[in-house]
N, C-alpha and C positions, 0 to 999 in steps of 0.2 A: 416540101421544103419548110413551109411555115410550121408544119407539124413537127418536123425534125428539130427545127430551131427551138420550138416551144418545149419539146422534150429535153433538148440539151440544156435549155435555161433552167428547167425544172430540176434536172439532175444536179446542176451546179449549185442551185440554191439549197437543195437537200443536203448535199455533201458539206456545204459551208456551215450548216447548223449542227452537224455531228460533232461530238467531242473528239479531242485528239486522242487516238489510241496509242498505247505504249508499244515500243518495238518488241520483237520476240526476245531479244537479248535481255531487255529490262525485265520482262516477265519471268525469265529464267532466274535472274538475280533475286527477284522477290520471292520466288518459290524456294530458292536455296535458303534465304533468310528465314522463311516460314518453317522449313524443315529443321533448320538449326535451332530455332526457338522451341519448336515442339520437342526436339531431342533433349534440349537443355531442361525443359519443363518435365519431361518424363524421367530424366536422370535425377532431378531434384525431388520429384515425387517418389522415385524408388528409394532414394537415400532417406527421405522422411519416413517412408514405410519401414525401412530397415531399422531406423532409430526407434520408432514406436514398438516394433517387435522386440528390440533389445530391452527397452524399458519394461515391457510386459514380462519378459523372461526374468529380468532382475527382480521385479516386484513379486513374482510368484514364489521365490525362494525365501525361506525363513531362517535356515541355519546360517550363521554369520560366515563360516568358512565357505559354504556353497555360494553365498551372495558375493563374496570377494572374488572367487574364481569366475563366477558368471560375469561380473563386471569387466574383469580384465580380458576375458575371452571375447566378449561382445564388442568392447572398444577396439581391439585389434582387428576384428573382422569388419567393423564399420568403415575403417579408413584404410583397410588392406595393408596393415603394417606387418613386418616380419617378427617383431618382438614387442611385448607389452608387459608392464608390471605395475603393481600398486605397492607403494611404500607406506606402511602404516606407521604413524608417529605417536610418541607418547607426549605427555604434557610439556616436557622440556624440548620437544622438537627433535628427539632422537628416534632413529629407526628401530622399531621393535619387530617388524615382520616384513617380508617381501614376497608378494604373490606374483608369480610370473606366468607368461603364456607365450607360445611360439618358439622361434629359433633360440636354442640355448637354454630353454626352460627346463627340459629334462635333465640336463647336466647339473643345473642349479639344485634341483630336487635330489638327485643322486648324491650330491655332495653334502646332503643334510642341511640345505639352505645356505651352504658356503658362508662367506663373511658378509654380514649386513653392511650396507653403505654407511659411511661416517658423516654424511651430510656435507662433504666437501664438493668443490666444483659446481657444476650445473645443478646437481641434485640439491646441494645446499642453497643455491641461488633461489630455487623454487620454494624451499622451506622458509627462507628469510623473507621472500617476497611472493606470497601465494597468489600469483596471477598467471594466466596462460603464458607459456614460454615456447617459442619456436626457434629452432636452429637449423639452418640449411646445410652447414658444413661443420660437423663436429670436429673433424681432424684439424681444422684451421681455427677453432675457437679456443682461446687461451683458458677459458673456464672449464673445458672438458678434461678434467684431471680426476684422479682418485679411483679409476677403475681397477678392480682387483686383477691379479695375474690370471690369465686364461679367459678373461671376459671377452665375449664376442665383439668383433670390430663393428662399430656402428657409424653411420654417416649423417642421418638426419634425426631430429628429435622434436617431439611435441609433448609438452608437459602441462597438466591441468590440475589444480588443487581440488580435493574432494572435501566439502564442508558438511558437517553434521550439525545442524542448527547454526550457531555462529562460530563454531570451533573447527579448525582444520584437522580433519581425521587422518588424512594422508594425501599422497599425490599419485596421480595416474600418469604413467610415462609410456609413450609410444615411439618406436624408432624404426627407421628404414622403411618408409612407404615404398611400395613396389614400383609405382609408375611416376616417380618424381618426388619433389619436396612436398611437405604438408602445406595445405592451402588455408585461406581464411574460412572456407566452407568446412574443412576438416576440423578446424579449431572450434567453430560454432557447434558442430555436431558433438564433438567430444565434451565440450563444456556443458551442453545440454544433458548428455549422458551422465556426467559427473554430478549434476544437480539431482537427477533421479537416483543416482547411486547413493548420495547422502541420505535420502529418504529411506531407501531400502536398507542401508546399514543401521539407521536408527530403529527401523522396524525390527530388524533381526536382533538388535541388542535388547529392545523391549520384550521381544518374544523369549529370549533367553532368561531374562529376569523373571518374566511371568512363569515360565516353565519351572525355574528353580523354586519360586515361591509356592507354586502349585504342588510340586513334589514334596517340599518341606511340610506344607500344610497336611498333605495326605499321610505322610510318614508319622506325623505327630498323633494322628488318629489311630495308628496301629500299635499294638502292644509289643513290649520286649518279651522274648521267649524265656521261660523259666528253665532251670537246670533240673533234669529229671533222671534218676538212676535207671540205667538199662536202656536209655534212649539217647540217640544223637539227634538234635533238632536244628533245622535251618529254615529260614523264611526269606522271601524276596518280594519286593514290590517294584514293578517297572511301569512308570506312567506312559501313557500313549505318546508316541513320537510324532504324531500329527499335531495340529494346533493344540496348545496346552489346554487341557480340560481337567477340571476336578471330577473325579470319577467316583463310582460306588463300589469298587472292589475292596475286599478286606480279608484278613485272616485273623484267627484268634486261637489260643490254647489256654485252657484252665485246668488246674488240678482239682478234681472233684473230692468231696468229703470221704469217699471210699477209696481214695488214693489212686484213682484211675484217671489218666490224662484224657481230656476231651478236646479234640481238634475240630475246628470249624473254619470253613471258607465260604464266602458269599459274594454276591454281586447284585447290587440294586440296578434295575434297568434305568437307563438314561445317564445323563451327565450334568455337570453344573453343581452349584451350591446346594440345590434341593436334593440331588442324589447323594452328595456327601453328607448332608445333614441326616437324611434317612439312614444312610449306612451306619453312621455313628449311633443313632437311636436303636436300630435293629441289633447291632452287635452288642450294645449294652444290655438291652432287654434279653437277648439270647444268653448272655453270661448268667444273668440272674436265674432264668428259667432252667438252664442246664445245671446250675449249682443246686437248685431246689429239687428238680425232678430226678436228676442223675441218670436215669435209664427208664425205658429204652430210648434210643435216638429218635424213633418215630414219634414218641410221646412229646419229646422236647419240641419237635417241629410243629406238632399239632397245637400245642399251647402257644407257641410263637405266632402261628397263623391266626389263631383266635384273638390274641391280644392286639396284633397289628390291625386286624379288621375292625376291632372296636375303637382303637385309638386313632388310627390314620386312614380308615376306609379301605384297608387292604392294598397297600402298595405292592407293586410287582417286584419280586426279587427271587433269586435262586440261592439256595443254601445247602451245604452238605454238613452233617454232624456225625462225628465218629467217636468211638471209644476204643482205646487200646487196653484190653484187659490185662490183669496181672500175668506175668510170665509163667508158663507151665514148667514142668520139671526139666524139659529139654531146652528151655530158653525161648521157645516160640511164644507168640502172643496171638490172641484171638482179636481180630478186628471186627467190630460191629458198627454198622452205619445205616443211615437213612438219608434220602436225598429229596429235596424240593426243587426239581427241575434242573439240578446242577450236573456238571461234568462228573462222570464216575471216577472212583479212585484209580490211580495208576500204581500197580504193584511191580516192583523190580526185585528179582531174586539174585542172589550172589552168583548163580551160574550163568548170568548175562541173559536170562529170559525175563521179558517184561510184557505186561498186558494190562489193558484197562479191565476193571472188574464190572463188565456189563451184566445187567440182570434183565429178566423178562419185562419188568415194568420201568426200567431206567429210560430217561432220567426222571420220569414222573412229572407231576404238575408243579409249577412254581408257587411260591407264596402269593397270596392276593387273588387266586382264582376262585376257590371255594373252601372256606375253613372247615367244612363238614366232611370233605373228602379224606379218606385214610391214606396213609403211606406205609409200606411194609419196611421191616428191618432186614438187613442182610448180614452175612457173616463170611469171614475168610481167615484162614490161618496164615500168619506171617512167620516164616522160618527165621532162625537166627541169621543175622546179616542182611535180611530183606529190608527194602526201603518202601515206604508209603509216600506217595506224592499226591497232594491235593492242590488243584489250581483252578483259576477262573478260565473262561473260554477264550479270553484274549490271547492265551498262549498258543492256541491251535487254530483260531479263526483268522482267515486272511481273505482279502478281496478276490484274489486271482486263483484260488484253489479250493476244492471242496473240503468240508470239515474232516471227513475220513482221512484225507491225505495229510492234513495237519496233525491229526492224532497219530497216524502211522509214523510221521517224522519224530514226534515226541517219544514214541515207544522206542524207535531206533536209537535216539540219543541217550535215553535212559538206560537201555540195555548195554550200550557200549561203555557207559560210565558206571556200571553196576557196582564195581569194586573200587572205584576212585573215591577220594574223600568227598563227603556229602556237599561241601561248598562248591567243589568243582562240578558236580552233577547239576546243581541248581544254576550255576553260571553258564554251563554249556547249553541248557535249555533256553536261557535268555540271549545266548549269542547267535541263535539261528536267525536267518534273514538279516544278518548284519546288525542284529540288536534293534531292529525297527519293528514296531508293533502298532497297528492302527487303533488298538484299544488297550486299556490298562491290563496289567497282568499281576495277579497275586499267586504266590506259591508257598505252600507249607509242606515241609518234608520231615519225616521221622524215620530213622534207621534203627532197627532192632539190634541190640548188642550181639555180636557173633559168639 
């Protein structure tokens, strides 16, 4: 008994010292709150990740039109809206362009952009007061006026201005969120996206100005083609459609003292101001040598290689030098050429047959390898109506296909345009791949009079 009493007393004392344990129902409530908090945290993390992905996507584009479409698509997906648009404004606050995404966007594009907003109603409100704007019931808002006939019916609106530096570039509109009205969190996310969009738009505008300046600089280094009897001449220069780069591609044509046209195309390896400077120096030296040496083309290249080695330490470059001799009695011309590691000539006959004039030693070694190495001369008869095409490798080299495939495509285009006007043939070659080229392209074309 005493032992039992002692044990009982000991148990009571121990129980009295234990902390009070929550009930099972309270524990379940705490678990529910914890799960809800974790779910909310995961949701917020997911939206933040989506926002970061959208910002990265926008920042990776450089073409302004692509940037604008990427912004509007990303914004619509971020807040799960049915429709989104960017209204681009001019200095007077008038709409100059409307980029759309989602429901009704295809109809707008098919109508040729339809009628641009006039800045009335809610859109005008955001123009006049460039601050985030949310409307939960458009049909009941007296400011919701000015929609054009046939415009999709919309219920909710979230509008955010896009600023480029301190200027309002335009406004981003989102309507009809799928799972209810737009929230504070939606507004914060779209506002953050609009800030990133302003930077991306500014970068795209700088890119465009840089590309235009680069192209203008490059074109100023290239000569105007002379008018020569018995030959139709065309030239094209297409800068890289990747990040604007000053390149080393060039073409030239001079009339030699013996009245023979000398056509030259070259490409200095590398990019940047150094490549462009070398390109200008090489083309100028080549002009003088060709005018002095006249023939054969291999001798011209040999002298050029020697001089460049002495003056510049032998810069790496590829060049092709050609002569189109005086026409024969039947109107044909003898083509003579030599190559320093360059693409072979492309001959296009009026019967729609085209081929590259490969030789046993083509393309040969480029300039800057060893000025003592010899280069052979080659010959080919060009019939009346035939076209000679000289170009740099940027026309046929692409990241996702072998060089032979690019050359085959050029041959096919040239053959199909064999009897078309020469400008159309040159333009068709530059239109492949949607007009996009990862490297600069120079083309020099001559057609023998039929």
